[in-house]
SEPA-421352 format. One line per field, with one value per atom (N, C-alpha, C, O): residue in one letter; chain; x, y, z. Coordinates in pm, 1 decimal. Each point is the difference from the previous one (the first is absolute). Layout:
// SEPA-421352
resn	(A:...)
chain	(A:...)
x	(X:...)
y	(Y:...)
z	(Z:...)
***
This chain:
// SEPA-421352
resn	(M:M:M:M:G:G:G:G:A:A:A:A:Y:Y:Y:Y:Q:Q:Q:Q:L:L:L:L:K:K:K:K:I:I:I:I:T:T:T:T:I:I:I:I:K:K:K:K:G:G:G:G:S:S:S:S:K:K:K:K:P:P:P:P:P:P:P:P:I:I:I:I:W:W:W:W:R:R:R:R:R:R:R:R:I:I:I:I:L:L:L:L:I:I:I:I:P:P:P:P:E:E:E:E:G:G:G:G:I:I:I:I:T:T:T:T:F:F:F:F:E:E:E:E:T:T:T:T:L:L:L:L:H:H:H:H:H:H:H:H:M:M:M:M:I:I:I:I:Q:Q:Q:Q:A:A:A:A:S:S:S:S:L:L:L:L:C:C:C:C:W:W:W:W:S:S:S:S:G:G:G:G:Q:Q:Q:Q:Y:Y:Y:Y:P:P:P:P:Y:Y:Y:Y:Q:Q:Q:Q:F:F:F:F:E:E:E:E:F:F:F:F:R:R:R:R:S:S:S:S:E:E:E:E:K:K:K:K:V:V:V:V:R:R:R:R:V:V:V:V:A:A:A:A:S:S:S:S:D:D:D:D:K:K:K:K:V:V:V:V:E:E:E:E:H:H:H:H:S:S:S:S:V:V:V:V:K:K:K:K:Y:Y:Y:Y:Q:Q:Q:Q:Y:Y:Y:Y:L:L:L:L:P:P:P:P:V:V:V:V:S:S:S:S:G:G:G:G:T:T:T:T:I:I:I:I:D:D:D:D:G:G:G:G:Q:Q:Q:Q:L:L:L:L:S:S:S:S:K:K:K:K:D:D:D:D:T:T:T:T:K:K:K:K:F:F:F:F:T:T:T:T:Y:Y:Y:Y:V:V:V:V:S:S:S:S:F:F:F:F:N:N:N:N:A:A:A:A:G:G:G:G:S:S:S:S:W:W:W:W:E:E:E:E:F:F:F:F:V:V:V:V:V:V:V:V:L:L:L:L:T:T:T:T:E:E:E:E:D:D:D:D:Y:Y:Y:Y:I:I:I:I:E:E:E:E)
chain	(A:A:A:A:A:A:A:A:A:A:A:A:A:A:A:A:A:A:A:A:A:A:A:A:A:A:A:A:A:A:A:A:A:A:A:A:A:A:A:A:A:A:A:A:A:A:A:A:A:A:A:A:A:A:A:A:A:A:A:A:A:A:A:A:A:A:A:A:A:A:A:A:A:A:A:A:A:A:A:A:A:A:A:A:A:A:A:A:A:A:A:A:A:A:A:A:A:A:A:A:A:A:A:A:A:A:A:A:A:A:A:A:A:A:A:A:A:A:A:A:A:A:A:A:A:A:A:A:A:A:A:A:A:A:A:A:A:A:A:A:A:A:A:A:A:A:A:A:A:A:A:A:A:A:A:A:A:A:A:A:A:A:A:A:A:A:A:A:A:A:A:A:A:A:A:A:A:A:A:A:A:A:A:A:A:A:A:A:A:A:A:A:A:A:A:A:A:A:A:A:A:A:A:A:A:A:A:A:A:A:A:A:A:A:A:A:A:A:A:A:A:A:A:A:A:A:A:A:A:A:A:A:A:A:A:A:A:A:A:A:A:A:A:A:A:A:A:A:A:A:A:A:A:A:A:A:A:A:A:A:A:A:A:A:A:A:A:A:A:A:A:A:A:A:A:A:A:A:A:A:A:A:A:A:A:A:A:A:A:A:A:A:A:A:A:A:A:A:A:A:A:A:A:A:A:A:A:A:A:A:A:A:A:A:A:A:A:A:A:A:A:A:A:A:A:A:A:A:A:A:A:A:A:A:A:A:A:A:A:A:A:A:A:A:A:A:A:A:A:A:A:A:A:A:A:A:A:A:A:A:A:A:A:A:A:A:A:A:A:A:A:A:A:A:A:A:A:A:A:A:A:A:A:A:A:A:A:A:A:A:A:A:A:A:A:A:A:A:A:A:A:A:A:A:A:A:A:A:A:A:A:A:A:A:A:A:A:A:A:A:A:A:A:A:A:A:A:A:A:A:A:A:A:A:A:A:A:A:A:A)
x	(432.8:69.1:-39.0:-5.0:-22.5:-39.5:117.1:112.7:-143.9:102.5:-62.6:-118.8:201.1:-40.9:54.9:114.5:-197.8:45.4:27.5:-90.4:215.9:41.0:36.3:61.8:-99.9:45.7:91.3:-41.0:165.9:103.6:37.5:50.0:-73.6:22.7:99.2:-12.1:111.2:92.1:-81.3:-62.3:62.9:-79.7:42.2:117.9:-215.6:23.0:56.6:29.0:-11.9:57.1:-101.4:-118.1:165.6:-83.6:74.9:105.9:-153.4:-115.8:27.4:115.0:-221.1:18.3:94.2:-10.1:101.0:89.7:-43.1:3.9:-45.2:-56.7:31.9:42.3:-63.9:12.9:-122.5:-55.9:16.2:-106.7:60.7:59.1:-74.1:56.2:-102.8:-90.1:104.9:-78.0:92.8:110.9:-157.1:80.5:-83.6:-119.1:179.0:-78.1:-34.7:74.7:-188.4:-35.4:99.4:64.3:-52.4:82.7:147.0:76.2:-32.7:141.3:27.3:-92.5:219.1:39.3:16.2:8.2:-3.7:25.8:139.2:20.0:74.9:134.1:-2.8:66.7:-143.7:-13.7:-71.9:37.1:-139.5:-69.7:96.3:-3.1:87.3:102.2:86.0:22.8:24.7:86.0:-76.2:57.6:-184.6:-79.5:-22.2:5.5:-30.6:-14.8:131.9:1.9:107.8:131.8:27.9:50.8:-83.0:21.4:-84.5:45.4:-168.8:-85.8:56.6:-32.7:117.3:62.9:142.6:67.9:-23.4:138.4:101.5:106.2:-139.6:89.5:53.3:-51.0:153.7:67.8:-64.2:17.4:-89.9:-64.9:87.2:-40.8:159.5:93.3:-13.3:74.2:-165.2:-12.4:-110.0:-89.4:96.3:-108.7:-133.5:-2.8:-105.7:-133.1:-102.9:26.1:-145.2:-111.6:-131.2:-11.3:-87.3:-137.5:-76.6:23.1:-113.6:-77.2:-148.2:-40.9:-37.7:-145.6:-51.6:-34.9:30.6:-26.5:-133.6:-8.9:-96.0:-132.3:-5.6:-81.9:167.6:3.7:116.0:14.1:69.7:118.5:92.1:46.9:-23.2:84.5:113.6:-20.6:140.0:116.8:69.8:-4.2:68.2:89.0:130.8:4.5:101.8:125.8:117.3:8.0:82.4:122.1:94.1:-25.7:134.0:103.2:49.3:-7.7:57.2:58.7:-102.9:38.0:-166.3:-103.6:-47.5:-40.0:44.8:-40.5:-148.0:-82.6:50.8:-138.3:-59.4:69.9:-197.9:-74.5:-98.7:-57.7:38.7:-94.5:-144.5:-89.5:64.8:-135.6:-54.0:-120.1:208.8:-39.9:24.9:90.3:-173.1:24.1:86.8:-27.1:130.2:90.7:-20.7:-5.7:-5.3:-10.4:133.8:71.0:-35.2:128.3:-2.6:-104.4:219.7:10.0:-21.9:-31.3:47.7:-21.6:-147.9:-36.1:-48.9:-143.3:-62.3:51.8:-164.2:-65.5:-87.7:-47.4:27.8:-73.3:-150.4:-71.3:22.3:-143.8:-83.4:-114.1:167.1:-75.8:-19.3:-89.8:171.2:-5.8:-60.8:-52.4:58.1:-48.2:-138.9:-31.5:-50.7:-129.5:-32.0:69.4:-172.4:-33.6:-21.3:-63.7:117.4:-8.2:84.8:-16.2:105.7:93.7:101.8:56.2:-32.3:102.1:102.8:-34.8:162.4:106.7:121.3:3.7:95.4:120.8:117.8:12.4:73.1:124.7:111.2:-5.5:106.6:114.0:126.7:23.5:58.5:131.3:104.3:-1.7:91.9:99.8:130.9:103.4:-108.2:121.2:24.6:-86.7:207.1:36.3:-105.8:-55.7:28.7:-108.4:-116.1:18.6:-138.1:-115.9:-96.9:-26.6:-24.5:-100.2:-129.3:-3.9:-101.0:-128.0:-98.5:-13.4:-54.7:-95.5:-136.1:-9.1:-95.3:-135.5:-35.0:11.0:-53.3:-32.3:-149.2:-50.7:-18.0:-142.7:-23.9:45.7:-116.6:-40.9:-123.6:-109.3:127.3:-110.5:-96.9:-120.1:173.5:-86.2:62.6:120.1:-206.0:44.6:-49.3:-119.1:210.0:-33.9:11.2:102.7:-208.7:-2.3:89.3:11.4)
y	(-915.2:126.0:55.6:-73.7:202.6:64.0:65.5:3.1:49.4:66.8:116.8:-0.5:98.9:114.6:-17.0:-41.3:73.6:2.2:145.1:83.4:-53.0:136.2:12.7:-89.7:200.4:35.6:121.0:103.0:-116.9:101.9:53.1:-75.1:204.6:60.4:114.3:83.7:-79.3:114.2:121.9:1.3:100.4:119.7:67.7:27.7:-1.7:71.7:-84.4:54.2:-184.6:-81.9:-19.0:-24.8:36.7:-16.1:-88.9:41.1:-158.0:-67.6:-33.9:0.2:-28.9:-28.2:-117.9:-103.6:121.4:-106.7:-35.9:84.0:-208.9:-36.4:-144.0:-81.0:52.5:-133.9:-24.9:92.8:-218.4:-39.9:-103.1:-98.5:122.1:-92.3:-30.5:79.7:-194.5:-36.8:7.8:-53.5:120.5:12.7:-44.3:30.4:-100.9:-46.7:114.5:96.9:-110.0:98.4:-11.8:-103.5:209.5:-3.9:29.1:-0.4:26.0:30.4:146.4:80.6:-47.6:138.0:78.2:-57.7:189.7:83.9:-27.9:6.9:-38.0:-32.9:-126.2:-5.8:-94.8:-121.8:29.5:-53.6:138.0:38.4:67.3:-28.3:115.6:65.3:-105.7:8.2:-106.7:-104.1:-85.3:-42.3:17.5:-78.5:77.3:-58.2:188.8:81.7:3.8:-15.6:36.1:2.3:-132.2:0.7:-113.1:-131.2:-15.2:-59.3:112.9:-10.5:79.5:-27.4:125.4:82.7:-46.1:59.4:-165.2:-50.0:105.9:13.2:62.1:99.5:-53.7:-98.6:164.3:-51.3:40.2:-71.3:180.9:40.6:71.9:18.5:22.8:60.9:151.2:61.8:-0.8:145.7:49.6:-76.1:204.4:57.8:-6.3:-5.3:5.9:-11.3:64.6:28.5:-6.0:44.5:-44.1:-15.1:-4.9:-24.0:124.0:54.7:-11.4:119.9:-24.7:-37.6:59.8:-9.5:143.9:50.1:14.8:144.4:40.0:101.1:-179.2:38.6:0.4:70.7:-148.4:-7.0:78.5:7.3:52.1:74.9:-85.0:43.5:-166.5:-94.9:-43.6:-25.3:16.8:-51.8:-103.7:3.8:-96.4:-97.2:14.3:-25.9:66.6:29.5:-69.2:-8.0:-41.5:-60.8:108.9:119.2:-161.9:94.4:80.0:-46.4:164.0:88.0:65.3:60.8:-72.1:70.9:113.8:-21.2:142.8:117.5:-6.1:-43.3:87.5:1.9:138.8:100.9:-97.6:123.4:14.7:-98.5:221.4:23.3:-19.8:-6.7:-2.8:-16.5:-141.2:-23.1:-71.9:-140.6:-60.8:40.7:-139.7:-85.5:-114.3:-54.2:16.6:-106.2:-124.8:5.6:-118.0:-129.5:-72.2:25.6:-114.6:-70.9:-106.2:-59.2:35.4:-103.2:-138.8:-95.0:83.7:-127.9:-25.8:-107.0:206.0:-16.5:-86.8:-8.5:-56.5:-87.1:80.5:108.9:-166.2:67.1:-1.6:80.0:-168.8:-24.7:121.6:12.1:76.8:118.5:99.4:84.0:-91.8:95.4:-58.7:74.6:-206.3:-61.1:-58.8:-64.2:86.9:-65.0:3.5:66.8:-137.1:-4.2:141.3:82.9:-56.8:129.0:110.7:116.9:-151.6:99.2:31.6:-90.6:220.0:42.5:82.0:89.8:-121.5:73.4:7.0:-62.6:139.2:20.7:-68.3:1.5:-61.1:-59.5:67.3:6.2:44.4:65.1:-71.7:-22.2:-14.2:-59.0:100.1:42.5:-5.3:102.6:-64.5:14.9:-86.0:-57.7:65.6:-0.3:56.5:71.4:105.3:2.2:84.0:97.9:-49.6:-50.1:63.6:-55.8:-59.1:57.9:-173.3:-69.8:2.5:-45.7:98.6:9.2:-99.2:-10.5:-61.5:-101.9:27.8:46.6:-75.5:3.3:-144.2:-89.2:67.6:-134.8:-3.3:83.4:-181.3:-17.3:-136.6:-102.0:100.3:-125.8:-44.9:52.9:-150.6:-45.2:-92.4:1.2:-81.5:-99.3:-45.8:14.2:-69.8:-70.1:-142.4:-23.5:-71.5:-140.8:-73.7:6.5:-76.0:-78.7:-122.0:-78.2)
z	(2726.1:-19.9:-136.2:-98.5:92.8:-123.7:-71.3:49.4:-168.3:-80.5:-76.0:-32.2:5.3:-80.4:-141.6:-18.8:-80.4:-139.4:-35.8:3.4:-37.8:-31.9:-147.4:-57.5:-2.5:-133.8:17.3:53.5:-99.9:18.1:-137.2:-83.7:59.1:-131.1:12.0:89.4:-179.7:-3.0:-40.3:-106.2:190.2:-24.1:-130.4:-21.6:-64.2:-125.7:-112.9:-106.6:125.4:-107.4:-112.5:24.5:-146.4:-119.2:-98.1:-47.4:14.5:58.4:147.3:44.1:30.5:142.7:23.9:-65.7:160.1:43.9:140.9:90.0:-70.5:128.8:38.3:-82.4:209.6:55.6:88.6:58.4:-49.9:92.1:94.3:-44.1:174.0:98.5:108.6:26.0:36.1:117.9:119.9:-2.2:106.7:121.1:119.4:6.5:86.9:114.9:94.6:12.8:52.3:102.1:115.2:17.3:60.4:119.5:-21.0:96.6:-221.7:-22.4:33.1:10.4:5.7:28.8:-129.9:-108.4:121.3:-116.4:-57.1:-121.3:207.4:-47.8:-87.1:-103.3:145.1:-79.7:-130.8:-104.5:109.0:-122.5:-96.9:-119.7:169.0:-83.7:-69.6:-120.7:195.7:-58.2:-102.4:-100.3:124.8:-94.6:-129.9:-108.3:118.4:-120.8:-75.3:-122.1:192.8:-63.4:-72.0:-112.1:174.6:-62.4:-126.8:-97.8:99.2:-118.6:-117.6:-115.4:144.8:-103.6:-31.6:-83.8:151.2:-13.3:42.7:-60.9:166.0:57.7:132.2:53.2:-0.9:119.5:131.6:98.8:-92.4:124.0:99.6:114.7:-154.2:94.7:11.3:76.3:-148.9:-4.4:94.2:37.2:1.2:81.4:-75.5:-123.0:197.6:-59.5:90.9:116.9:-174.4:82.5:-62.8:-121.6:207.9:-39.5:42.8:107.8:-192.6:33.1:-25.5:-109.8:213.9:-7.2:6.4:106.9:-222.8:-6.3:59.1:69.6:-96.3:49.1:152.7:58.7:5.2:144.9:60.2:122.0:-209.3:42.7:88.8:105.2:-152.3:72.0:-91.3:-118.7:174.7:-71.2:86.3:123.0:-192.4:62.7:-76.1:-120.2:188.2:-69.0:68.4:122.5:-206.5:52.2:50.5:-16.9:78.5:43.8:-120.2:-113.7:139.0:-101.2:-92.4:-100.1:131.2:-75.4:88.6:114.5:-169.1:78.3:34.9:-80.3:201.5:45.9:-21.1:8.9:-36.5:-18.0:115.4:46.1:0.1:110.0:-44.3:84.3:-215.9:-53.3:19.5:-13.9:46.2:5.6:137.0:73.1:-40.5:115.7:-51.2:-107.2:181.2:-42.5:84.2:122.8:-191.7:65.0:-16.8:-97.2:188.8:-11.4:-109.9:-27.3:-35.6:-103.7:59.9:-71.9:202.7:67.7:30.6:49.0:-78.4:21.9:-108.1:-111.3:144.9:-98.4:-95.2:32.2:-150.1:-107.5:20.8:-60.5:144.2:9.9:38.5:-44.5:124.6:39.0:-113.4:6.5:-109.1:-111.7:-126.8:-82.8:65.6:-123.0:15.1:100.2:-200.8:-14.5:-148.8:-76.5:35.1:-142.4:-52.9:65.0:-182.9:-69.7:63.1:-34.8:126.4:52.9:-108.4:-61.4:37.7:-95.1:75.6:76.7:-98.8:66.4:-90.6:-105.9:148.6:-78.4:68.9:122.5:-204.5:48.1:-78.2:-122.8:192.6:-65.2:42.5:118.8:-217.9:25.3:-47.5:-115.5:204.7:-31.1:-46.0:65.3:-177.0:-57.8:-135.7:-87.4:71.8:-123.8:-31.8:-109.8:206.0:-12.6:82.5:111.0:-164.5:70.0:-101.1:-105.3:140.1:-79.5:79.7:114.3:-173.8:69.0:-60.6:-122.0:209.6:-41.4:62.9:113.5:-188.4:53.3:33.7:-84.1:208.4:46.0:32.6:75.0:-132.8:23.8:63.9:-51.6:162.9:60.7:-76.6:20.4:-108.3:-85.2:71.7:-26.9:118.7:63.2:131.3:22.8:62.4:119.1:-13.2:-20.6:32.4:-21.1:133.4:67.5:-31.4:125.9:-12.7:94.4)
***
């Protein structure tokens, strides 16, 4: 089983505030959300979304408004179809406002 190495950076933070995590292939977007939340020592109980802007794809939890500009994938879907080496996407957690993160897939490890 392989794993993705992700670098997660708070967008616009100076100096950069970031985390690096390894996540197994085949997990759902909902599990990825919980893993990112755990890396930040957050609870994970808030609405969230992943956005792949270049592909006009979003994955959003309940209570997040949908836009007609994007195709929406279910949070129960696996990450493998969207992630590959050098994939860059946005993760937003809507707790106490919204926190936006830039996520980079740095590597895929066999």
